[in-house]
C-alpha positions as CSV (number, residue, x, y, z in Angstrom):
1,X,42.5,-66.8,-31.6
2,X,44.2,-63.1,-32.0
3,X,45.4,-62.6,-28.2
4,X,48.2,-64.9,-28.5
5,X,49.4,-64.0,-31.6
6,X,51.5,-60.5,-33.1
7,X,49.5,-57.8,-33.9
8,X,50.1,-58.1,-37.8
9,X,48.9,-61.5,-38.0
10,X,45.5,-60.9,-36.8
11,X,45.5,-57.8,-39.3
12,X,46.6,-60.8,-42.0
13,X,44.0,-62.7,-40.7
14,X,41.0,-60.8,-40.3
15,X,41.7,-59.4,-44.4
16,X,41.7,-63.2,-45.7
17,X,38.4,-63.6,-43.7
18,X,36.3,-60.3,-44.8
19,X,38.2,-61.3,-48.4
20,X,36.6,-65.0,-48.3
21,X,33.0,-63.3,-47.1
22,X,33.3,-61.0,-49.3
23,X,33.9,-64.6,-52.6
24,X,30.9,-66.8,-51.1
25,X,29.3,-63.1,-51.5
26,X,30.1,-63.2,-55.2
27,X,29.1,-66.7,-55.1
28,X,25.8,-66.9,-53.6
29,X,24.9,-64.4,-55.5
30,X,26.1,-65.0,-59.2
31,X,23.4,-68.0,-58.1
32,X,20.4,-66.1,-57.4
33,X,21.0,-64.8,-60.3
34,X,21.5,-67.8,-62.3
35,X,18.7,-70.2,-60.1
36,X,16.4,-67.3,-61.5
37,X,17.4,-67.6,-64.7
38,X,16.7,-70.9,-65.0
39,X,13.5,-70.4,-63.1
40,X,12.3,-68.0,-65.3
41,X,12.9,-69.7,-69.0
42,X,11.8,-73.7,-67.6
43,X,8.6,-70.9,-66.5
44,X,8.1,-69.9,-70.1
45,X,9.3,-73.0,-71.4
46,X,6.7,-75.0,-69.8
47,X,4.4,-72.1,-70.2
48,X,4.9,-73.0,-74.9
49,X,4.5,-76.5,-73.5
50,X,0.7,-75.4,-72.2
51,X,0.3,-73.9,-75.9
52,X,1.8,-77.0,-77.9
53,X,-0.7,-79.3,-75.9
54,X,-3.8,-77.3,-76.5
55,X,-3.2,-75.9,-80.0
56,X,-2.9,-79.7,-80.8
57,X,-5.5,-82.0,-81.9
58,X,-8.3,-83.2,-80.2
59,X,-7.3,-79.2,-79.8
60,X,-7.7,-78.2,-76.0
61,X,-8.1,-81.4,-74.9
62,X,-5.3,-83.1,-73.1
63,X,-4.6,-87.7,-72.6
64,X,-3.0,-88.5,-69.5
65,X,0.7,-88.5,-70.5
66,X,0.5,-84.8,-71.4
67,X,-1.4,-83.9,-68.1
68,X,1.8,-85.7,-66.3
69,X,4.7,-83.8,-68.4
70,X,2.7,-80.8,-67.4
71,X,2.0,-81.4,-63.6
72,X,6.1,-82.8,-63.7
73,X,7.6,-79.8,-65.7
74,X,5.1,-77.3,-62.7
75,X,6.6,-80.0,-59.9
76,X,10.5,-79.2,-61.3
77,X,9.8,-75.1,-60.9
78,X,8.2,-75.0,-57.3
79,X,11.5,-77.6,-56.4
80,X,13.5,-74.0,-58.1
81,X,11.3,-71.9,-56.5
82,X,12.0,-73.4,-53.5
83,X,15.5,-74.4,-53.7
84,X,16.1,-69.8,-54.3
85,X,14.4,-69.7,-51.6
86,X,16.6,-71.8,-50.0
87,X,19.3,-70.2,-51.4
88,X,18.2,-66.5,-50.3
89,X,17.9,-67.4,-46.6
90,X,21.4,-68.9,-46.1
91,X,22.6,-65.7,-47.8
92,X,20.5,-63.0,-45.4
93,X,20.8,-65.2,-42.8
94,X,24.1,-67.5,-43.0
95,X,21.3,-70.5,-42.4
96,X,20.3,-73.0,-43.9
97,X,16.0,-74.1,-42.7
98,X,15.7,-77.6,-42.0
99,X,11.9,-76.8,-43.1
100,X,13.1,-75.1,-46.2
101,X,15.4,-78.6,-47.7
102,X,13.0,-80.7,-46.0
103,X,10.5,-79.0,-47.9
104,X,12.4,-79.0,-51.6
105,X,13.0,-82.9,-50.7
106,X,9.1,-83.3,-50.2
107,X,8.5,-81.9,-53.2
108,X,11.0,-83.8,-54.8
109,X,9.8,-87.2,-54.2
110,X,6.3,-86.5,-54.5
111,X,7.5,-85.4,-58.4
112,X,9.2,-89.0,-58.8
113,X,6.0,-90.6,-57.3
114,X,3.4,-87.9,-60.3
115,X,6.0,-88.8,-63.2
116,X,6.0,-92.4,-61.9
117,X,5.9,-95.6,-64.2
118,X,5.1,-98.4,-61.3
119,X,4.8,-101.4,-64.2
120,X,8.1,-100.3,-64.5
121,X,9.6,-100.4,-61.4
122,X,10.3,-103.8,-59.6
123,X,8.6,-103.7,-56.3
124,X,11.8,-103.4,-53.8
125,X,12.1,-99.6,-55.5
126,X,8.0,-99.0,-55.2
127,X,9.7,-99.7,-51.3
128,X,12.8,-98.0,-51.3
129,X,10.5,-94.9,-52.8
130,X,8.2,-95.2,-49.7
131,X,10.7,-95.2,-46.7
132,X,11.9,-92.3,-48.0
133,X,8.9,-90.7,-48.4
134,X,8.0,-92.5,-45.2
135,X,11.4,-90.6,-43.2
136,X,11.0,-87.9,-45.5
137,X,7.1,-86.8,-43.6
138,X,8.0,-88.0,-39.7
139,X,11.6,-85.2,-40.6
140,X,8.9,-82.7,-41.4
141,X,6.3,-83.5,-38.2
142,X,8.7,-83.8,-35.7
143,X,10.4,-80.7,-36.9
144,X,7.4,-78.8,-37.2
145,X,6.1,-80.4,-33.7
146,X,9.6,-78.6,-32.2
147,X,9.0,-75.5,-33.5
148,X,5.5,-75.2,-32.2
149,X,7.2,-77.1,-28.8
150,X,9.3,-74.1,-28.0
151,X,7.2,-71.5,-29.5
152,X,4.4,-72.0,-26.1
153,X,7.0,-72.1,-24.2
154,X,8.2,-69.3,-24.8
155,X,12.0,-70.5,-26.0
156,X,14.4,-69.6,-27.8
157,X,16.0,-72.2,-28.9
158,X,14.6,-73.7,-31.8
159,X,15.2,-70.5,-35.2
160,X,13.8,-68.8,-37.4
161,X,11.3,-67.2,-37.0
162,X,7.6,-68.7,-39.2
163,X,10.3,-70.4,-42.1
164,X,10.9,-73.4,-39.2
165,X,14.5,-74.8,-36.8
166,X,18.0,-74.6,-38.3
167,X,20.4,-76.8,-39.5
């Protein structure tokens, strides 16, 4: 690009790109810090919820509704941790790992299924959720299969090491 352009244009675009890179890194670092804060506060909130549920009569016994709330909260925190992992991977490698994105999506849909009141939903919605689960499971399977095939061939075609393929 700079071969045919005057040197001042090349320097100017280089400065702009360096500036944009610093802005991008600052934004990503801010997102990581905010996500970490939200995860810490959510963990404290979950601990408070568990303590309240255990200490309210009947003591130490949890009903099904309380268990579903707690499990939903656990999965929400796990989703947050996986999102943080995705952001960190992008910050370090400037690549979005497809495996991490699929894991977040699978955990999110599992959380939805766990907290879902099946009696209240139309059958078409349940079929849609089942289709999403099947599509995510299929995509995850194909991603892992392609990664293992590339690894067994000794090929570097699929990047990301143990993390899987990248988008």
